[in-house]
C-alpha positions in Angstrom: -62.0 -89.6 -21.5 -64.5 -87.3 -19.4 -67.2 -89.2 -21.5 -65.9 -92.4 -20.1 -65.1 -91.2 -16.4 -68.7 -89.8 -16.2 -70.1 -93.2 -17.1 -68.3 -94.7 -14.4 -69.2 -92.2 -11.8 -73.0 -92.7 -13.1 -72.6 -96.1 -12.4 -71.5 -95.9 -9.1 -74.4 -94.9 -7.5 -77.7 -97.0 -6.6 -80.2 -94.1 -6.4 -83.7 -95.4 -7.6 -82.8 -98.4 -7.5 -83.9 -101.7 -6.1 -82.4 -104.1 -3.7 -83.3 -107.3 -2.7 -81.3 -109.4 0.2 -81.8 -112.6 0.9 -80.3 -113.4 4.6 -80.4 -109.4 5.2 -81.1 -109.4 9.0 -77.2 -109.7 10.0 -73.6 -110.2 9.3 -72.6 -109.7 5.0 -76.3 -109.3 4.0 -77.0 -106.6 6.9 -74.0 -104.8 6.2 -74.4 -105.0 2.4 -77.9 -103.7 3.1 -76.7 -101.0 4.7 -74.2 -100.2 2.3 -76.5 -100.2 -0.7 -79.1 -98.0 1.0 -76.1 -95.4 1.8 -75.7 -95.0 -1.9 -79.2 -94.3 -2.4 -81.2 -97.6 -2.9 -84.6 -98.9 -2.5 -84.0 -102.0 -0.2 -86.1 -105.2 0.5 -84.8 -107.7 3.0 -85.3 -111.2 4.5 -84.4 -113.3 7.0 -84.9 -116.3 9.1 -85.3 -114.8 12.6 -88.7 -112.6 12.7 -87.1 -110.2 15.6 -83.8 -109.9 14.3 -85.3 -109.2 10.6 -87.6 -106.5 11.9 -85.4 -104.9 13.7 -82.5 -104.9 11.0 -85.4 -103.4 8.6 -86.1 -100.7 11.3 -82.1 -99.8 11.6 -81.5 -99.3 7.9 -84.4 -98.3 6.3 -86.1 -101.4 4.3 -89.2 -100.4 2.2 -90.2 -103.6 3.6 -88.8 -107.2 4.9 -90.3 -111.1 4.8 -89.3 -114.0 6.8 -88.2 -116.5 4.5 -86.2 -120.0 4.7 -84.8 -120.4 1.0 -85.6 -124.3 1.5 -89.5 -123.4 1.4 -89.8 -122.8 -2.4 -93.7 -121.8 -2.0 -93.0 -119.1 0.5 -89.8 -118.1 -1.6 -92.0 -117.6 -4.8 -94.8 -115.5 -2.8 -91.7 -113.3 -1.5 -90.7 -112.7 -5.1 -94.3 -112.3 -6.3 -94.8 -109.4 -3.3 -91.6 -107.1 -4.6 -91.6 -104.9 -7.2 -92.1 -106.0 -10.8 -88.3 -104.9 -11.3 -85.6 -105.9 -9.6 -82.4 -104.4 -10.4 -80.3 -106.2 -7.5 -80.3 -109.3 -5.5 -77.9 -110.5 -3.0 -77.9 -114.1 -2.0 -76.1 -114.6 1.7 -76.9 -117.3 4.1 -75.8 -119.8 6.4 -72.6 -121.1 6.9 -71.0 -124.3 6.0 -71.5 -127.8 6.9 -68.5 -129.4 8.5 -68.1 -133.0 8.9 -66.1 -136.3 8.4 -67.6 -138.5 6.4 -67.7 -141.4 9.0 -69.9 -139.1 11.2 -72.1 -137.5 8.0 -75.8 -136.6 8.4 -77.2 -136.9 5.4 -80.3 -135.4 5.9 -78.4 -132.3 6.9 -76.1 -132.4 4.0 -78.9 -132.5 1.7 -80.5 -129.5 3.7 -77.1 -127.6 3.1 -77.0 -128.0 -0.6 -80.8 -127.5 -1.1 -80.4 -124.0 0.5 -77.0 -123.1 -0.6 -76.8 -124.3 -4.2 -80.6 -125.2 -5.6 -81.9 -122.0 -3.5 -79.2 -120.1 -5.6 -80.7 -121.3 -9.1 -84.2 -120.8 -7.4 -83.7 -117.0 -7.1 -82.0 -117.2 -10.4 -85.0 -118.3 -12.7 -87.3 -116.2 -10.3 -85.1 -113.2 -10.9 -85.6 -114.0 -15.2 -88.1 -110.9 -17.0 -87.2 -109.0 -13.8 -84.2 -107.7 -13.7 -83.0 -105.3 -16.3 -79.6 -105.4 -18.7 -76.8 -104.4 -16.3 -78.9 -106.0 -13.1 -77.0 -108.4 -10.8 -77.4 -111.3 -8.8 -74.6 -112.1 -6.3 -74.2 -114.9 -4.6 -71.8 -115.4 -1.4 -69.6 -118.3 -1.0 -66.6 -118.9 0.7 -62.7 -120.1 0.3 -62.7 -122.4 3.3 -62.4 -125.7 1.6 -60.3 -125.3 -1.2 -57.8 -127.2 0.8 -58.5 -130.8 1.5 -58.9 -131.7 4.9 -61.0 -133.6 7.6 -64.7 -132.4 7.6 -64.4 -129.9 4.4 -65.8 -132.4 1.9 -69.6 -130.9 2.1 -68.2 -127.2 2.1 -65.9 -128.1 -0.4 -68.4 -128.9 -2.8 -70.1 -125.8 -1.6 -67.0 -124.1 -2.3 -66.4 -125.4 -5.9 -70.5 -125.3 -7.2 -71.2 -121.4 -6.7 -68.3 -120.1 -8.8 -70.0 -122.6 -11.5 -73.6 -121.4 -11.0 -72.4 -117.8 -11.0 -70.4 -118.8 -14.7 -73.4 -120.5 -16.3 -76.0 -118.5 -14.9 -74.4 -115.4 -16.2 -74.5 -116.7 -19.8 -78.1 -117.9 -19.9 -79.6 -115.3 -18.1 -77.6 -112.6 -20.0 -77.6 -109.4 -19.9 -78.3 -110.2 -16.0 -74.8 -110.2 -14.6 -74.0 -113.0 -12.2 -71.3 -113.1 -9.8 -69.8 -115.0 -6.7 -68.0 -113.2 -3.8 -66.0 -115.9 -2.1 -65.1 -114.7 1.4 -62.4 -116.2 3.8 -62.8 -115.8 7.9 -65.2 -112.7 8.1 -65.9 -111.5 11.6 -69.8 -112.1 12.0 -71.7 -113.0 14.5 -72.0 -116.9 12.4 -68.4 -117.1 12.9 -68.9 -116.3 16.9 -71.4 -119.3 16.6 -69.2 -121.7 14.8 -66.1 -120.7 16.3 -67.5 -120.1 20.3 -64.4 -119.9 22.8 -62.2 -120.1 20.1 -63.3 -117.0 18.5 -60.8 -114.8 20.4 -57.8 -117.3 19.5 -58.6 -117.4 15.3 -59.0 -113.4 15.6 -55.0 -113.4 16.7 -53.9 -115.9 14.5 -54.9 -114.0 11.6 -54.2 -110.5 12.8 -50.5 -112.1 13.1 -50.5 -114.3 9.8 -52.6 -112.6 7.0 -50.6 -109.9 4.8 -53.3 -107.0 5.9 -52.8 -107.5 9.6 -56.2 -107.2 10.6 -59.5 -109.3 10.6 -61.8 -109.0 7.4 -65.2 -107.6 8.5 -68.7 -107.7 7.0 -67.9 -104.4 5.6 -65.1 -105.7 3.3 -67.3 -107.7 1.9 -70.2 -105.5 1.6 -68.2 -103.1 -0.2 -67.0 -105.4 -2.9 -71.1 -106.3 -3.2 -71.9 -102.8 -3.8 -69.2 -102.1 -6.5 -70.4 -105.6 -8.3 -74.1 -104.3 -8.6 -72.7 -100.9 -9.6 -69.7 -102.0 -12.2 -71.7 -103.1 -15.2 -68.7 -104.7 -16.6 -68.2 -107.5 -14.2 -70.2 -111.1 -14.8 -69.8 -114.5 -14.5 -66.7 -114.3 -12.4 -65.5 -114.8 -8.5 -64.0 -112.6 -6.4 -62.4 -113.5 -3.5 -62.0 -111.3 -0.2 -60.0 -113.3 2.5 -57.0 -110.7 3.5 -54.7 -112.6 1.4 -55.5 -115.8 3.5 -54.8 -118.1 0.3 -51.5 -116.8 0.0 -50.5 -118.2 3.2 -48.9 -121.8 3.3 
């Protein structure tokens, strides 16, 4: 028993390990980077906005940062070539889902969204082959927002269904690299603020009144799970919900 506890405790730290956060300049990505750094990790972060990225890198003590649009495959390969040869953990966070009814759908925008969230995840997984050691991990951030059909949710639903499938298959193909998905419900981030605009406070009040946890899920809640998935080497191929019990509400 003592030996088992000692093993778990030794896995609960990221000391000396390299963590790469794709989309680490704000929201869930930034908070995960912050918690990983507090656990002793060496941090490398990317983001689209150069100024916000530089501020985040300074704030959390990242070793380096790089501007990156995951849709730019050439830039993506260049960024990875500039990382240490061994990467222990990669978190893939990104922009929010695209909402549009079929009658009003912009198919170019839809393809860009799939390219970023789905093909981008596969590109990153491919670049990790031979670089992440046994027990290391890739964590994909997805959502729960479109598990129930609704007007304008078809594009988001595809992403919601596809990321867990990518993680499960990649966990087999890339083993012993571990691959998991976090399915986040509503999270109180700057992205949520942009999506909801003037309805943000109304949504917060609704969730406080209806969620079983009686509060709004924050980026620190999702980040805590992301760090746990990095350190718990028994976890792979699965999807973990962080939604405050939202799925239980009729």
